[in-house]
N, C-alpha and C positions, 0 to 999 in steps of 0.2 A: 504494500500500499504506499503510495506516495503522499507527500505533504502538499496540499493544495496551496498555490501561490496566492498571496493576498494582493498582488499588484493588479494593474488594469488588465482586463481579459484581452487575449490576443485577438479573438474573434468575438464580435457582438452582432447579434441580429435583433433588430427592433421592429415589430409590427409587420412581419413578412406575411404577405398574402399572395395566393397563387390559385387561379382557377383554370380549368380546361373546359371550355364551353359552359355548360350549366352546372358542372361539378366544381364545388369549392374545395380544393385540396388542402389549402392552408388559409387560416384566417387570423391575422394579426399575432403571429407567433413570435415569441421572444426566445432567444437562445444565446449561450455564451460558452466559450472554451478558453481556459487559461493555460499558459505555458507551464510545463511540469506537472500537469494533472491529467487524469483519465476522466473524461466526462462521458457518461453513458447516456444514450438516447433510446428510450423505451416507448412501446406503445403497441396496441394490437394491430392486426393487419388492417390497412386502410387509415391509419392514424396520421399519416403524412410524413413519416420518417424519411422515406426515399426521396420524396419531393423536396423536402427541406434540404437534404444533403445535395441534391442535384442543383438546387439554387446556389449553394456554396461553391460547388464544383464547376459551375458555368454551363451545365447541360441545360438548365432552365433559367429563364430570367423572371425574377419576381414581379408581379403586377404592381406592388407597392411595398413600402418598407425601406429600411435602411440597413446596409451592411457596413460594419466598421471593422477594419483590420489593423491591428497595431496602432490604434488611436486615430486612424484616418478613414473617413468615408471612402469606399471603393465601389466600383461598378464592374462587376465580373460578367463579361459578355460571352465567354467561351472557356473551355478547359485551358487554353494557353494563358489566359489572363490569370486563372487560379494558380497555375504552375508558376508563373512569374512571381506571385506573392509568396510562394512556398507552400501551397495547398496541394496535397496529394491524396487520392482516394484509392483504397484497395477494395474493389467490388467483390461480391460473393463468387463470381465466376473466375476471378483472379486474372483473367486476360493473359494467361501464359501460353506459349507455343510449345506443344509437347515435343515437336521434332527438333527443337533448338536446345542447346545446353544452357546452364545457368548463366554463364557470362553473356551469352547472346540475348537471353531474356532480360537480363539487367539493363542492357543498352538498346533494347529494341526500339528503333526509331530515333535513337540518340547516339548512334555509333560514333566512335572517335576515328578520324581520318587524318592522314598526313597530307602534305601539299599535292601529292600525286593521287589522292583519294584512295590510298590503300589503308585497310583497317589497322589501327594501332593496337594489335592483340596483346602485347605485353602490358601496355598501359591499362587496358580494359580489365585484364586479369588481376592486376595488382589492386586496382581500385575496388573490384568486386570482393576480393579476398580481404581487404582492409574493411570494408563495410560489413561483411559477414562476421569478422572478428570482433568488431566494435559492438555488434549486437549479440555476441556470444552464441552465434549459430554454429554449433559443433556437430550436428547430426549428419550433415551432407558430406559424403565421402570425397567428392571432387566437384569443383566448380565447373568442370568440363564434361560432367555427365548429363545426358539428355534429361530434360524435365519429366518425360514420360516415365523414367525409372524412379522418381521420387514419390515418397508417401504424401498423403494429404497435408500433414503437418509441415513436412519439408517444403512443399509447394507454397503453403501459406507464408513460410519464412521467406522464401525467395520473393514473393510478391511484396511483403512488407519491406524487405531490404532494398528492393527496387524503388519503393516510394520514398524511403529516407535518404537515398544516395544523392538526390538531386537538391541539396540544400533546403530540405523541407523544414517547415516550422510548424505545420499542422497536418496530422495524418488522420484520415477517417477511415475506420475499418468496418466494413459492412458484413455482419454475421461471420466473423473470422473463424469461429469454431463449429459452424454448422457441418454435420456429417463427419466429424472427427471422433476418433476413439479417445479414451480417457487419457492415455499417455500423451497423445498428439495435442489434445486440448490443453493439457498442462504446459506443454512446450510453448504453444501460441500465447497463452496467458502470461507466462514469464516474459516473453518477448514484448508484450504490450506494456508491462510494467517497466521493462528496460527503456523503452521509447520515452516514457514520462520522466524516468530518472535522468535521461540525457537532456532534459529540458524541452522537449517537444510537447505541444498540445495534442492530445489524443482524444478523438471522439470515437466511442465504441458503440455500435448498433448491434443489439442482440436481443433474442427472445429468451435467452437462458439467464434467468436471474441469479442462479448459483454463480455463473461465470462473472456476472456484473458485480455481485457483492464480494467476489474474490479480488478484483483489481480496481474497481471504479472509486474515485474520490467523491464525485457527486453524480446524481441521477436526474435527468430531465424526462418528464413524462408528457407525451402528446396523446390527445384523444380526439378523434374525429376532426383532425386538422387544426386543433387549438392547444394552446399552452395549458397544462394542468398545474404542474408544480415542479420545483427543483428541490431535491432532497440531498442532504449530506449523508454519505454512506454510513458513517458511525452514529448518526442520530435517527436512523429509521429502521424499518424492518421490511422483509420481503412481503409480508401481509399487507403493510401500508402501501407499498408500491403497487402490488396487485390490485388493491382497492382503487387506487388512482387510475390505473390502466383501464379498469372495467366500469368504474362508475364515478370518476373524478369530475369535479365541477371546473369548467375553464376559468382561468384567471381574468379573462377580459371578454365579457358577453354584454353587448348593448341591451339595456332594458332591465338587466338584473342588478339591483343595487349593490349586492356584495361583490360584484365583479366589474361592474361598469366603471371605467376610469373617470367618467364625468356624469354621475347620477343626476337625474333631473330633480330640481327642487320640489318639495311636497306642495 
């Protein structure tokens, strides 16, 4: 468990709303992530977790709201804008190429070339090995073995290492332990903790509350596209979080005095 930073959040989302036609996916959602902490993002299917993350990653543009990164308002119009800020997302499908080895996957689309456009293999190998070592990834026999030969936990380690190799400051992990065995899940959770210990802001999306309570510092709950609550891991219980996921009252709902930011006078 890391100690949450008391400094200004690295990422702040204020009043984020997003609709797709008549479907309101997000409604005035607030969210934040701090450097050196693991912020879990939880909610039932359809709660808006994926849509919110895609707004941060540049896949979607919010209809309204404010995105603040490192104290400055930013406008993320695509994945390249997110990458320039140091935001990397590891999606559930990992986006790895089975027929390529670990080094080739780490540099996929970002290969290092010399002036004659030849691949700088020794440089890429050295950087890959250095990144793996910094994250204490020791279960992979060779960085030149094909990804197809790796276990689920090892694949997840490669995907995470690729995300942090590019001067990342915020890493978002989408269901990183889904379909993993007990031992592989433990490896990935330890890797998540190491990211936070290295000073990165980590957002962990998961349906597994056991995993979340093992590594998260704080927990943000979404329900039906709205903000419900933010809990400190050490001051809540799984039962309280489940209650918020299934029946929680949004923090901002127009017309409900307990949640309305500007209730009408009586």
